C-alpha positions as CSV (number, residue, x, y, z in Angstrom):
1,M,0.0,0.0,0.0
2,A,2.9,2.3,0.6
3,A,4.8,1.2,-2.5
4,W,7.7,0.2,-0.4
5,E,9.6,-2.9,-1.6
6,I,11.8,-5.3,0.4
7,R,14.6,-7.0,-1.4
8,E,17.5,-9.2,-0.2
9,E,20.9,-7.8,-1.0
10,N,24.1,-9.5,0.2
11,G,22.3,-11.3,3.1
12,H,20.5,-8.2,4.3
13,W,17.0,-6.8,3.7
14,R,16.9,-3.5,1.9
15,V,13.7,-1.4,1.9
16,R,13.1,1.3,-0.7
17,T,10.2,2.9,-2.5
18,A,9.1,1.1,-5.7
19,E,10.0,4.2,-7.9
20,S,13.5,4.4,-6.5
21,Y,14.1,0.7,-7.1
22,R,12.8,1.1,-10.7
23,R,14.3,4.5,-11.3
24,Q,11.0,5.9,-12.2
25,P,9.4,9.3,-11.4
26,A,7.2,9.4,-8.3
27,T,3.5,10.3,-8.7
28,L,2.7,11.3,-5.1
29,L,1.4,14.7,-6.1
30,T,-0.1,15.3,-9.6
31,A,-1.4,18.7,-10.7
32,R,-4.2,18.3,-13.3
33,H,-5.6,21.2,-15.3
34,I,-9.4,20.7,-15.4
35,R,-10.5,22.2,-18.6
36,E,-14.1,22.9,-19.6
37,N,-14.8,19.4,-21.0
38,Q,-12.9,17.5,-18.3
39,Y,-15.0,18.0,-15.1
40,D,-15.9,14.4,-15.1
41,F,-12.4,13.6,-13.8
42,L,-13.6,14.9,-10.4
43,R,-15.7,11.8,-10.0
44,T,-12.5,9.7,-9.7
45,L,-11.5,11.5,-6.5
46,P,-11.8,9.5,-3.3
47,E,-15.1,9.6,-1.5
48,Q,-15.4,11.9,1.5
49,V,-16.3,10.8,5.0
50,P,-20.0,9.9,5.4
51,N,-22.5,12.5,4.2
52,L,-23.6,15.3,6.5
53,S,-26.7,14.8,8.6
54,A,-29.9,16.4,7.1
55,S,-29.7,19.3,9.6
56,A,-26.0,20.0,9.0
57,S,-26.6,19.8,5.2
58,S,-29.3,22.4,5.4
59,V,-27.0,24.7,7.4
60,V,-24.3,24.4,4.6
61,T,-27.0,25.1,2.0
62,R,-28.1,28.2,3.8
63,E,-24.6,29.4,4.1
64,L,-23.9,28.9,0.4
65,D,-27.1,30.9,-0.4
66,R,-25.9,33.7,2.0
67,L,-22.5,33.8,0.3
68,R,-24.1,34.0,-3.2
69,D,-26.1,37.0,-2.1
70,Q,-23.0,38.9,-1.0
71,D,-21.5,38.8,-4.5
72,T,-17.9,39.6,-3.7
73,L,-14.6,37.9,-4.5
74,A,-14.2,36.9,-0.8
75,S,-17.7,35.3,-0.8
76,D,-16.9,33.5,-4.1
77,V,-13.7,32.1,-2.5
78,A,-15.7,30.8,0.5
79,Q,-18.3,29.2,-1.8
80,F,-15.5,27.5,-3.8
81,Q,-13.9,26.1,-0.6
82,I,-17.2,24.9,0.9
83,S,-18.5,23.4,-2.3
84,F,-15.4,21.4,-3.0
85,L,-15.2,20.1,0.5
86,R,-18.8,19.2,1.0
87,A,-20.1,18.0,-2.4
88,P,-20.4,14.2,-2.7
89,T,-17.9,12.9,-5.2
90,A,-20.6,11.9,-7.7
91,E,-21.9,15.5,-7.6
92,L,-18.5,17.3,-7.7
93,P,-18.3,17.8,-11.5
94,E,-21.6,19.6,-11.6
95,A,-20.8,21.6,-8.5
96,M,-17.5,22.8,-9.9
97,K,-18.8,23.4,-13.4
98,A,-21.6,25.6,-12.0
99,F,-19.2,27.5,-9.8
100,F,-16.7,28.3,-12.5
101,S,-19.4,29.4,-15.0
102,G,-19.9,32.2,-12.5
103,A,-16.3,32.7,-11.5
104,V,-15.2,33.6,-15.1
105,K,-17.6,36.5,-15.0
106,R,-15.6,38.1,-12.2
107,L,-12.2,36.8,-13.3
108,P,-12.3,35.9,-17.0
109,Q,-9.1,33.9,-17.0
110,S,-10.0,31.7,-14.1
111,E,-8.8,28.1,-14.2
112,L,-9.4,25.0,-12.1
113,L,-6.5,22.7,-11.1
114,V,-6.7,19.7,-8.9
115,V,-3.7,18.4,-7.0
116,D,-4.3,14.6,-6.8
117,V,-2.6,13.1,-3.7
118,A,-1.7,9.5,-4.2
119,S,-2.9,7.1,-1.5
120,E,0.7,5.8,-1.2
121,L,1.8,9.2,0.3
122,A,-0.7,8.9,3.2
123,V,0.2,5.3,3.7
124,R,3.9,6.0,3.8
125,Y,3.3,8.6,6.5
126,T,1.1,6.2,8.4
127,L,3.6,3.3,8.1
128,A,6.5,5.4,9.3
129,K,4.3,6.5,12.2
130,F,3.3,2.9,13.0
131,L,6.9,1.9,13.2
132,L,7.7,4.9,15.3
133,A,5.0,3.9,17.7
134,A,6.2,0.3,17.7
135,E,9.6,1.5,18.8
136,L,8.7,4.3,21.3
137,A,5.2,3.6,22.5
138,P,4.1,0.1,21.6
139,A,1.1,0.3,23.9
140,Q,-0.4,2.8,21.3
141,L,-0.7,0.0,18.7
142,A,-3.6,-1.5,20.6
143,G,-5.6,1.7,20.4
144,D,-7.6,3.4,17.7
145,G,-5.0,5.9,16.7
146,L,-1.3,6.7,16.6
147,P,-1.0,10.0,18.5
148,A,2.8,10.3,18.7
149,G,3.8,13.4,16.7
150,R,0.5,13.4,14.8
151,A,0.0,17.2,14.7
152,L,3.5,17.8,13.5
153,T,3.1,15.8,10.2
154,T,-0.3,16.3,8.6
155,G,0.5,17.4,5.0
156,G,1.1,13.9,3.6
157,I,-1.9,12.4,5.4
158,F,-4.7,15.0,4.9
159,G,-3.7,16.6,1.6
160,A,-1.2,18.8,-0.1
161,Q,-2.4,22.3,0.8
162,L,0.5,22.9,3.1
163,F,3.0,22.1,0.3
164,T,1.3,24.2,-2.4
165,A,0.6,27.3,-0.3
166,P,4.0,29.0,-1.0
167,A,3.3,28.8,-4.7
168,L,0.0,30.6,-4.4
169,L,1.7,33.3,-2.2
170,A,4.9,33.8,-4.2
171,L,3.7,37.3,-5.3
172,A,2.5,38.3,-1.8
173,P,0.9,40.6,-0.8
174,Y,-0.8,39.5,-4.0
175,V,-2.2,36.0,-4.5
176,V,-2.5,34.1,-7.8
177,G,-5.2,31.6,-6.6
178,V,-6.8,29.9,-3.6
179,P,-7.0,26.3,-2.5
180,A,-9.9,24.1,-1.4
181,S,-9.3,20.8,0.3
182,R,-11.0,17.4,0.6
183,A,-9.8,13.8,1.1
184,R,-6.5,13.3,-0.8
185,A,-7.1,16.2,-3.1
186,V,-6.7,20.0,-3.2
187,A,-8.5,22.1,-5.8
188,V,-6.9,25.3,-6.8
189,W,-8.8,28.2,-8.3
190,L,-6.2,30.1,-10.3
191,F,-7.3,33.7,-10.9
192,G,-5.5,34.3,-14.1
193,R,-3.8,37.4,-12.7
194,P,-2.4,38.5,-9.4
195,V,-5.1,39.8,-7.0
196,A,-4.4,42.1,-4.0
197,G,-4.4,39.9,-1.0
198,L,-4.2,42.8,1.5
199,T,-6.0,46.1,1.5
200,F,-5.8,49.0,4.0
201,P,-7.7,49.9,6.1
202,T,-9.2,46.5,7.0
203,D,-12.3,45.7,9.0
204,Q,-10.4,43.6,11.5
205,L,-10.5,45.8,14.6
206,I,-7.7,43.8,16.3
207,D,-5.3,45.2,13.7
208,T,-5.9,48.7,15.0
209,V,-4.5,47.7,18.4
210,R,-1.5,45.9,17.0
211,P,1.8,47.6,17.8
212,T,2.9,49.7,14.8
213,A,6.5,50.7,15.7
214,E,8.3,50.1,12.4
215,R,11.6,48.4,12.1
216,F,11.3,48.2,8.4
217,T,12.4,50.6,5.7
218,G,11.6,50.8,2.0
219,P,8.5,51.1,-0.1
220,G,5.5,48.7,0.2
221,Q,2.8,47.4,-2.2
222,R,-0.2,47.5,0.2
223,G,-3.6,48.4,-1.3
224,G,-3.3,46.8,-4.7
225,Q,-1.6,49.9,-6.3
226,N,1.3,48.1,-7.8
227,P,0.3,44.6,-9.1
228,P,2.9,42.3,-10.5
229,A,3.0,41.7,-14.2
230,A,2.7,37.9,-14.1
231,T,0.4,36.5,-16.8
232,A,-2.2,33.7,-16.6
233,E,0.1,31.4,-18.6
234,Q,3.1,32.1,-16.2
235,T,1.1,31.5,-13.0
236,M,-0.3,28.2,-14.4
237,A,3.2,27.1,-15.5
238,F,4.7,28.1,-12.1
239,F,2.1,26.3,-10.0
240,T,2.3,23.1,-12.1
241,W,6.1,23.2,-12.0
242,W,6.1,23.8,-8.2
243,T,3.8,20.8,-7.6
244,T,6.0,18.6,-9.8
245,Q,9.1,19.6,-7.8
246,V,7.5,19.2,-4.4
247,N,6.4,15.7,-5.6
248,K,10.2,14.9,-6.0
249,V,10.9,16.4,-2.5
250,L,8.3,14.1,-1.0
251,A,9.6,11.1,-2.9
252,V,13.0,11.6,-1.2
253,A,11.4,12.3,2.2
254,T,9.2,9.2,2.2
255,D,11.9,6.7,0.9
256,P,13.0,4.7,4.0
257,V,16.5,4.0,2.5
258,N,17.4,7.6,3.3
259,F,16.8,7.2,7.0
260,A,19.1,4.4,8.2
261,D,21.0,4.9,11.4
262,R,24.5,5.8,10.4
263,E,26.2,3.4,12.7
264,S,24.0,0.3,12.4
265,N,22.6,0.9,8.9
266,V,19.2,-0.1,10.3
267,Y,16.1,1.9,9.3
268,S,15.2,4.5,12.0
269,P,11.5,5.5,12.1
270,I,12.5,8.1,14.7
271,K,14.9,9.7,12.3
272,H,12.4,9.5,9.5
273,W,9.6,11.1,11.5
274,Q,11.9,13.9,12.6
275,Y,12.6,14.7,8.9
276,L,9.0,14.6,7.9
277,A,8.1,16.9,10.7
278,S,11.0,19.2,9.7
279,I,9.9,19.4,6.0
280,E,6.4,20.4,7.1
281,R,7.8,23.0,9.6
282,L,9.8,24.5,6.7
283,F,6.9,24.8,4.3
284,R,4.6,26.1,7.1
285,D,7.2,28.8,8.1
286,V,7.6,30.0,4.6
287,A,3.9,30.1,4.0
288,E,3.5,32.2,7.1
289,T,6.3,34.4,6.0
290,L,4.6,35.1,2.7
291,A,1.1,35.5,4.2
292,D,2.3,38.1,6.7
293,T,4.0,40.3,3.9
294,E,3.5,44.0,4.8
295,H,0.8,43.1,7.3
296,H,2.4,41.5,10.4
297,E,5.9,42.3,9.5
298,T,7.5,41.5,12.8
299,A,5.8,38.1,12.8
300,Q,6.9,37.7,9.2
301,L,10.5,38.3,10.1
302,R,10.3,35.8,13.0
303,A,8.8,33.2,10.7
304,A,11.6,33.8,8.2
305,Y,14.3,33.3,10.9
306,D,12.5,30.1,11.9
307,A,12.7,28.8,8.3
308,L,16.4,29.5,8.1
309,D,16.9,27.7,11.5
310,T,14.9,24.7,10.1
311,L,17.1,24.5,7.1
312,E,20.2,24.5,9.3
313,G,18.6,21.8,11.5
314,M,18.1,19.7,8.4
315,C,21.8,20.1,7.7
316,L,21.1,21.7,4.3
317,S,23.1,24.8,5.2
318,T,23.7,27.1,8.2
319,F,21.8,30.2,9.3
320,D,25.0,32.3,8.9
321,T,25.5,31.1,5.3
322,L,21.9,31.6,4.3
323,A,21.9,35.1,5.7
324,T,25.2,36.1,3.9
325,P,24.6,38.6,1.1
326,S,27.1,37.1,-1.4
327,H,25.7,33.6,-0.8
328,A,22.1,34.8,-1.3
329,A,23.1,36.7,-4.5
330,A,24.9,33.6,-5.9
331,T,21.8,31.4,-5.1
332,L,19.6,33.9,-7.0
333,Q,22.0,33.9,-9.9
334,N,22.0,30.1,-10.1
335,L,18.2,30.1,-10.0
336,R,18.1,32.5,-12.9
337,H,20.2,30.1,-14.9
338,D,18.3,27.0,-13.9
339,L,14.6,28.1,-14.0
340,P,12.6,28.4,-17.3
341,P,11.5,32.0,-18.0
342,D,7.8,31.5,-17.1
343,I,8.8,30.0,-13.8
344,A,11.3,32.7,-13.1
345,A,8.8,35.4,-13.9
346,V,6.6,34.4,-10.9
347,A,9.2,33.0,-8.5
348,L,12.1,35.4,-8.7
349,P,10.7,38.9,-8.0
350,I,10.4,38.2,-4.3
351,C,13.9,36.6,-4.3
352,Q,15.4,39.7,-6.0
353,R,13.8,41.9,-3.3
354,A,15.2,39.7,-0.6
355,V,18.7,39.8,-2.0
356,D,18.5,43.6,-2.5
357,A,17.2,44.0,1.1
358,L,20.0,41.8,2.5
359,D,22.6,43.8,0.7
360,K,21.2,47.0,2.3
361,V,21.4,45.7,5.9
362,K,24.9,47.2,6.0
363,D,23.3,50.7,5.5
364,G,22.0,50.5,9.0
365,F,25.5,50.4,10.5
366,I,26.2,53.8,12.0
367,Q,29.0,55.6,10.1
368,T,30.1,57.4,13.3
369,S,30.5,54.1,15.2
370,T,33.9,53.3,16.7
371,Y,34.1,50.2,14.5
372,Y,32.7,51.5,11.2
373,T,35.0,51.4,8.1
374,P,34.1,51.6,4.4
375,T,34.7,47.8,4.0
376,G,33.2,46.5,7.2
377,L,33.6,46.6,11.0
378,A,37.1,46.8,12.4
379,G,38.4,46.3,15.9
380,L,35.5,44.5,17.5
381,P,36.5,43.3,21.0
382,G,37.4,39.6,20.8
383,K,38.7,37.2,23.4
384,K,41.9,36.8,21.4
385,G,42.2,40.4,20.4
386,P,40.4,42.9,18.0
387,M,38.3,41.3,15.2
388,N,37.6,42.6,11.8
389,K,34.4,41.7,9.8
390,T,33.6,42.3,6.2
391,W,30.1,43.6,5.4
392,D,29.2,40.1,4.3
393,Q,30.2,38.7,7.7
394,A,28.8,41.7,9.7
395,T,25.4,41.4,8.0
396,S,25.1,37.7,8.7
397,L,26.3,38.1,12.3
398,Y,24.0,41.0,12.9
399,L,20.9,39.0,11.7
400,R,22.0,36.1,13.8
401,R,22.0,38.3,16.9
402,D,18.6,39.7,15.9
403,R,17.3,36.2,15.6
404,N,18.7,35.3,19.0
405,S,16.9,38.2,20.6
406,A,14.0,35.7,20.9
407,H,16.0,34.9,24.1
408,S,16.4,38.6,24.9
409,F,19.3,40.9,24.3
410,Q,20.8,40.0,27.7
411,K,24.0,38.0,28.2
412,L,25.8,39.1,25.1
413,D,29.6,38.8,24.7
414,P,31.5,42.1,24.3
415,W,31.9,41.7,20.5
416,Q,28.2,40.9,20.2
417,K,27.2,44.1,22.0
418,A,29.6,46.1,19.9
419,L,28.2,44.6,16.7
420,L,24.5,45.0,17.8
421,F,24.7,48.6,18.9
422,S,26.8,49.7,15.9
423,H,23.6,49.3,13.9
424,D,20.4,51.4,14.1
425,G,18.2,48.3,14.3
426,T,16.2,48.8,11.1
427,V,16.1,46.2,8.4
428,P,14.9,46.7,4.8
429,R,11.4,45.6,3.9
430,G,11.6,42.4,1.8
431,I,14.4,40.7,3.8
432,A,12.0,38.0,5.0
433,G,11.9,36.8,1.4
434,L,15.1,35.0,2.1
435,A,13.0,32.2,3.5
436,F,11.2,31.7,0.1
437,L,14.5,32.1,-1.8
438,H,16.1,29.2,0.0
439,L,13.0,27.0,-0.1
440,L,12.7,27.7,-3.8
441,D,16.4,26.6,-4.2
442,L,15.6,23.4,-2.4
443,V,12.4,22.7,-4.4
444,A,14.3,23.4,-7.6
445,H,17.1,21.0,-6.7
446,P,15.5,18.1,-4.7
447,D,18.5,15.9,-5.5
448,R,20.4,17.9,-2.9
449,I,18.2,16.6,-0.1
450,A,19.0,13.0,-0.9
451,A,22.7,13.8,-1.1
452,K,22.6,15.4,2.4
453,L,20.8,12.5,3.9
454,R,23.3,9.9,2.7
């Protein structure tokens, strides 16, 4: 059921995924473009849980009627999500066809995609969790569920929305589409153009109480006044490409051969579950970073720092390297070389803003500071004598100290105090895009994950 195969090699059992044994592409996630004459495909999706009770069903019907009466894009999105979730599989083609006949009146280039989640993906998660429970908490096996670490790893069991969210938010604060989930499938309504995902003022009163002390410099895009130029064809190509690449990432992350204990060469379900949880944490952090663009910017920066920490914990790089201007610029240049033009048109603007912002962190270092020089900081107090740092090094070290402020600014070494307070404390708007830059680099080169795991 998981498409894991066991073979005997040199007197030992070796377990791998079927596709890795056969050197075939995985089909864990498949993005399908549902054209006007292809709605019948939706009948092939898995059945949902048992139908709603009559009373609950009437509540859903009344809510859909209420949303139709509102006649706004937001109410259309809610209708889309509720209809896709609640419609019985046999009725899904008619429900989606009826919805999109109205959607194209508001957004003429609207398209429907469905990300089909193979049953093998959920079973691989469940099997790894079963083996984890057998090792750590065997008493759980007699119960109805496997609670160990359950909430940390949901993306492969309940659907792919977590893994596709960064692609829909790549042009934040604009969005190119919205998802709707059901069992082992995510529908995506692509708008055909970037739509402002954030307007000001909002009707959320809690935002009026949120602290507004700004640490961020540079222009914003709030209010829909400066829409990106991405076309319908480019957003379609990017989302399809992203899903194909994430499919490859999940193929590596669910192959047990990559999670053997280094000393015994025996499969470690604990090591495997740790990695699955880390992958999900990374995607979640990046999605939060994008969703908070120019809205909750302090939270956005914290989520970006968390994403860089997660990449370091997965041994894919280090925080200091990922936050180094020259490294970020080189990563962006490599992506420009590797990505097709339509993919780059959607994916790289946020990456360019992040690289530009990272380069400008040095502008916050105070020129009248004792340690300031045109080429970096000089004479920082070190245990073995004065230290000099280039702007590359000073930028990375400053951001590390800023990230560490989650534990307060107390207990700093003398050189850390000198570094921290040689800077005015502001950071350029857009710097949180570093999280997306490095996730994009990972998604574009999934072979690097396997190389690091071996």
